[in-house]
ChimeraX commands (.cxc) that place a marker at each C-alpha (Angstrom):
marker #1 position -8.58,-15.75,-15.71 radius 0.5
marker #1 position -8.70,-12.08,-16.73 radius 0.5
marker #1 position -9.48,-9.46,-14.09 radius 0.5
marker #1 position -10.61,-6.00,-15.21 radius 0.5
marker #1 position -8.98,-3.04,-13.48 radius 0.5
marker #1 position -10.60,0.36,-13.59 radius 0.5
marker #1 position -10.70,3.64,-11.73 radius 0.5
marker #1 position -12.59,6.92,-11.99 radius 0.5
marker #1 position -9.24,8.66,-11.36 radius 0.5
marker #1 position -8.29,7.94,-15.00 radius 0.5
marker #1 position -10.36,8.55,-18.13 radius 0.5
marker #1 position -13.11,6.08,-18.92 radius 0.5
marker #1 position -12.41,3.84,-21.88 radius 0.5
marker #1 position -13.60,5.49,-25.10 radius 0.5
marker #1 position -14.09,2.16,-26.85 radius 0.5
marker #1 position -14.49,-1.55,-26.19 radius 0.5
marker #1 position -11.45,-2.01,-23.95 radius 0.5
marker #1 position -10.49,-1.96,-20.26 radius 0.5
marker #1 position -8.20,0.56,-18.59 radius 0.5
marker #1 position -6.12,-2.45,-17.55 radius 0.5
marker #1 position -6.35,-6.23,-17.29 radius 0.5
marker #1 position -4.58,-8.53,-14.85 radius 0.5
marker #1 position -3.74,-12.09,-15.83 radius 0.5
marker #1 position -1.81,-13.82,-13.09 radius 0.5
marker #1 position 1.26,-11.69,-12.31 radius 0.5
marker #1 position 0.91,-9.67,-15.51 radius 0.5
marker #1 position -0.96,-6.38,-15.70 radius 0.5
marker #1 position -1.49,-4.79,-19.09 radius 0.5
marker #1 position -2.40,-1.09,-19.10 radius 0.5
marker #1 position -4.21,0.19,-22.17 radius 0.5
marker #1 position -2.84,3.19,-23.97 radius 0.5
marker #1 position -3.60,6.42,-22.14 radius 0.5
marker #1 position -4.02,9.71,-23.90 radius 0.5
marker #1 position -4.02,13.05,-22.07 radius 0.5
marker #1 position -7.70,13.19,-21.21 radius 0.5
marker #1 position -8.72,14.89,-17.99 radius 0.5
marker #1 position -10.78,12.17,-16.24 radius 0.5
marker #1 position -13.23,14.74,-14.85 radius 0.5
marker #1 position -14.07,16.37,-18.20 radius 0.5
marker #1 position -12.99,13.66,-20.68 radius 0.5
marker #1 position -11.38,16.44,-22.73 radius 0.5
marker #1 position -7.76,16.67,-23.86 radius 0.5
marker #1 position -5.60,18.95,-21.76 radius 0.5
marker #1 position -3.80,21.66,-23.73 radius 0.5
marker #1 position -0.09,22.12,-24.23 radius 0.5
marker #1 position 2.75,19.68,-24.83 radius 0.5
marker #1 position 4.03,19.49,-21.25 radius 0.5
marker #1 position 0.51,19.29,-19.80 radius 0.5
marker #1 position -0.36,16.44,-22.16 radius 0.5
marker #1 position 2.75,14.47,-21.21 radius 0.5
marker #1 position 2.12,14.97,-17.48 radius 0.5
marker #1 position -1.58,14.09,-17.80 radius 0.5
marker #1 position -0.74,10.80,-19.51 radius 0.5
marker #1 position 1.62,9.79,-16.70 radius 0.5
marker #1 position -0.91,10.95,-14.08 radius 0.5
marker #1 position -3.54,8.76,-15.76 radius 0.5
marker #1 position -1.17,5.79,-15.85 radius 0.5
marker #1 position -0.33,6.31,-12.18 radius 0.5
marker #1 position -4.06,6.28,-11.32 radius 0.5
marker #1 position -4.55,2.96,-13.12 radius 0.5
marker #1 position -1.47,1.57,-11.36 radius 0.5
marker #1 position -2.93,2.55,-7.97 radius 0.5
marker #1 position -6.21,0.82,-8.91 radius 0.5
marker #1 position -4.12,-2.29,-9.69 radius 0.5
marker #1 position -2.43,-2.01,-6.27 radius 0.5
marker #1 position 0.86,-1.04,-7.94 radius 0.5
marker #1 position 2.98,2.03,-8.57 radius 0.5
marker #1 position 4.70,3.52,-11.59 radius 0.5
marker #1 position 7.92,1.88,-10.42 radius 0.5
marker #1 position 6.32,-1.55,-10.91 radius 0.5
marker #1 position 6.09,-0.92,-14.66 radius 0.5
marker #1 position 8.55,-3.06,-16.61 radius 0.5
marker #1 position 7.75,-1.86,-20.15 radius 0.5
marker #1 position 6.37,1.34,-21.69 radius 0.5
marker #1 position 5.34,1.91,-25.29 radius 0.5
marker #1 position 5.20,5.61,-26.12 radius 0.5
marker #1 position 3.59,6.93,-29.29 radius 0.5
marker #1 position 4.21,10.57,-30.22 radius 0.5
marker #1 position 2.77,12.64,-33.03 radius 0.5
marker #1 position 6.11,14.42,-33.24 radius 0.5
marker #1 position 9.45,13.13,-31.95 radius 0.5
marker #1 position 10.53,16.72,-31.32 radius 0.5
marker #1 position 8.87,16.42,-27.88 radius 0.5
marker #1 position 10.89,13.28,-27.04 radius 0.5
marker #1 position 13.39,15.26,-24.93 radius 0.5
marker #1 position 10.49,16.70,-22.89 radius 0.5
marker #1 position 9.11,13.18,-22.35 radius 0.5
marker #1 position 12.51,12.08,-21.00 radius 0.5
marker #1 position 12.72,15.13,-18.73 radius 0.5
marker #1 position 9.24,14.50,-17.29 radius 0.5
marker #1 position 9.73,10.73,-16.93 radius 0.5
marker #1 position 12.61,11.37,-14.52 radius 0.5
marker #1 position 10.09,13.10,-12.22 radius 0.5
marker #1 position 7.65,10.16,-12.34 radius 0.5
marker #1 position 9.94,7.11,-12.34 radius 0.5
marker #1 position 12.94,5.86,-10.36 radius 0.5
marker #1 position 15.87,3.68,-11.40 radius 0.5
marker #1 position 15.77,1.09,-12.73 radius 0.5
marker #1 position 13.57,2.75,-15.33 radius 0.5
marker #1 position 11.18,0.60,-17.34 radius 0.5
marker #1 position 12.21,-0.75,-20.71 radius 0.5
marker #1 position 10.72,1.51,-23.37 radius 0.5
marker #1 position 9.96,2.01,-27.02 radius 0.5
marker #1 position 9.13,5.43,-28.47 radius 0.5
marker #1 position 7.71,5.89,-31.94 radius 0.5
marker #1 position 6.47,8.77,-34.04 radius 0.5
marker #1 position 3.04,7.99,-35.45 radius 0.5
marker #1 position 0.88,9.73,-38.03 radius 0.5
marker #1 position -2.08,10.32,-35.73 radius 0.5
marker #1 position -3.38,9.46,-32.26 radius 0.5
marker #1 position -6.93,9.28,-30.87 radius 0.5
marker #1 position -8.59,12.71,-30.57 radius 0.5
marker #1 position -5.42,14.22,-32.12 radius 0.5
marker #1 position -3.53,13.94,-28.83 radius 0.5
marker #1 position 0.21,14.50,-28.93 radius 0.5
marker #1 position 1.07,11.37,-26.91 radius 0.5
marker #1 position -0.26,7.94,-25.99 radius 0.5
marker #1 position 1.46,5.58,-23.54 radius 0.5
marker #1 position 0.73,1.94,-22.72 radius 0.5
marker #1 position 2.42,-0.14,-20.04 radius 0.5
marker #1 position 3.10,-3.65,-18.79 radius 0.5
marker #1 position 3.56,-4.58,-15.13 radius 0.5
marker #1 position 4.76,-7.93,-13.85 radius 0.5
marker #1 position 4.05,-8.15,-10.13 radius 0.5
marker #1 position 3.58,-10.88,-7.60 radius 0.5
marker #1 position 0.06,-11.08,-6.18 radius 0.5
marker #1 position -0.25,-9.70,-2.68 radius 0.5
marker link #1:1,2 radius 0.2
marker link #1:2,3 radius 0.2
marker link #1:3,4 radius 0.2
marker link #1:4,5 radius 0.2
marker link #1:5,6 radius 0.2
marker link #1:6,7 radius 0.2
marker link #1:7,8 radius 0.2
marker link #1:8,9 radius 0.2
marker link #1:9,10 radius 0.2
marker link #1:10,11 radius 0.2
marker link #1:11,12 radius 0.2
marker link #1:12,13 radius 0.2
marker link #1:13,14 radius 0.2
marker link #1:14,15 radius 0.2
marker link #1:15,16 radius 0.2
marker link #1:16,17 radius 0.2
marker link #1:17,18 radius 0.2
marker link #1:18,19 radius 0.2
marker link #1:19,20 radius 0.2
marker link #1:20,21 radius 0.2
marker link #1:21,22 radius 0.2
marker link #1:22,23 radius 0.2
marker link #1:23,24 radius 0.2
marker link #1:24,25 radius 0.2
marker link #1:25,26 radius 0.2
marker link #1:26,27 radius 0.2
marker link #1:27,28 radius 0.2
marker link #1:28,29 radius 0.2
marker link #1:29,30 radius 0.2
marker link #1:30,31 radius 0.2
marker link #1:31,32 radius 0.2
marker link #1:32,33 radius 0.2
marker link #1:33,34 radius 0.2
marker link #1:34,35 radius 0.2
marker link #1:35,36 radius 0.2
marker link #1:36,37 radius 0.2
marker link #1:37,38 radius 0.2
marker link #1:38,39 radius 0.2
marker link #1:39,40 radius 0.2
marker link #1:40,41 radius 0.2
marker link #1:41,42 radius 0.2
marker link #1:42,43 radius 0.2
marker link #1:43,44 radius 0.2
marker link #1:44,45 radius 0.2
marker link #1:45,46 radius 0.2
marker link #1:46,47 radius 0.2
marker link #1:47,48 radius 0.2
marker link #1:48,49 radius 0.2
marker link #1:49,50 radius 0.2
marker link #1:50,51 radius 0.2
marker link #1:51,52 radius 0.2
marker link #1:52,53 radius 0.2
marker link #1:53,54 radius 0.2
marker link #1:54,55 radius 0.2
marker link #1:55,56 radius 0.2
marker link #1:56,57 radius 0.2
marker link #1:57,58 radius 0.2
marker link #1:58,59 radius 0.2
marker link #1:59,60 radius 0.2
marker link #1:60,61 radius 0.2
marker link #1:61,62 radius 0.2
marker link #1:62,63 radius 0.2
marker link #1:63,64 radius 0.2
marker link #1:64,65 radius 0.2
marker link #1:65,66 radius 0.2
marker link #1:66,67 radius 0.2
marker link #1:67,68 radius 0.2
marker link #1:68,69 radius 0.2
marker link #1:69,70 radius 0.2
marker link #1:70,71 radius 0.2
marker link #1:71,72 radius 0.2
marker link #1:72,73 radius 0.2
marker link #1:73,74 radius 0.2
marker link #1:74,75 radius 0.2
marker link #1:75,76 radius 0.2
marker link #1:76,77 radius 0.2
marker link #1:77,78 radius 0.2
marker link #1:78,79 radius 0.2
marker link #1:79,80 radius 0.2
marker link #1:80,81 radius 0.2
marker link #1:81,82 radius 0.2
marker link #1:82,83 radius 0.2
marker link #1:83,84 radius 0.2
marker link #1:84,85 radius 0.2
marker link #1:85,86 radius 0.2
marker link #1:86,87 radius 0.2
marker link #1:87,88 radius 0.2
marker link #1:88,89 radius 0.2
marker link #1:89,90 radius 0.2
marker link #1:90,91 radius 0.2
marker link #1:91,92 radius 0.2
marker link #1:92,93 radius 0.2
marker link #1:93,94 radius 0.2
marker link #1:94,95 radius 0.2
marker link #1:95,96 radius 0.2
marker link #1:96,97 radius 0.2
marker link #1:97,98 radius 0.2
marker link #1:98,99 radius 0.2
marker link #1:99,100 radius 0.2
marker link #1:100,101 radius 0.2
marker link #1:101,102 radius 0.2
marker link #1:102,103 radius 0.2
marker link #1:103,104 radius 0.2
marker link #1:104,105 radius 0.2
marker link #1:105,106 radius 0.2
marker link #1:106,107 radius 0.2
marker link #1:107,108 radius 0.2
marker link #1:108,109 radius 0.2
marker link #1:109,110 radius 0.2
marker link #1:110,111 radius 0.2
marker link #1:111,112 radius 0.2
marker link #1:112,113 radius 0.2
marker link #1:113,114 radius 0.2
marker link #1:114,115 radius 0.2
marker link #1:115,116 radius 0.2
marker link #1:116,117 radius 0.2
marker link #1:117,118 radius 0.2
marker link #1:118,119 radius 0.2
marker link #1:119,120 radius 0.2
marker link #1:120,121 radius 0.2
marker link #1:121,122 radius 0.2
marker link #1:122,123 radius 0.2
marker link #1:123,124 radius 0.2
marker link #1:124,125 radius 0.2
marker link #1:125,126 radius 0.2
marker link #1:126,127 radius 0.2
view
């Protein structure tokens, strides 16, 4: 049985999808782009966009009764891999060892021309 997870602390879905869905012990977080949840506008600047994405993911994790450290897999899409080093630098501030497994890809374009989109998978025992 699918359970929808949502929070006003992260941007509303801008299409027919949920912020996250729980199925048993698995929680699948939809891709987050760097939208400010209050304004639904992209934040400006490379570092600000990266931080906003991880802040949005953290908000969805909290709504799922989890934390960033419960994430087992991240998929990161970047418009330009030249900001990959900055992503690594910022991830160290948000995550603890053992870090999640991860894939990072350069893509041609992201929604609303954001610089980054990140999706996540959590596997967590029900509480």
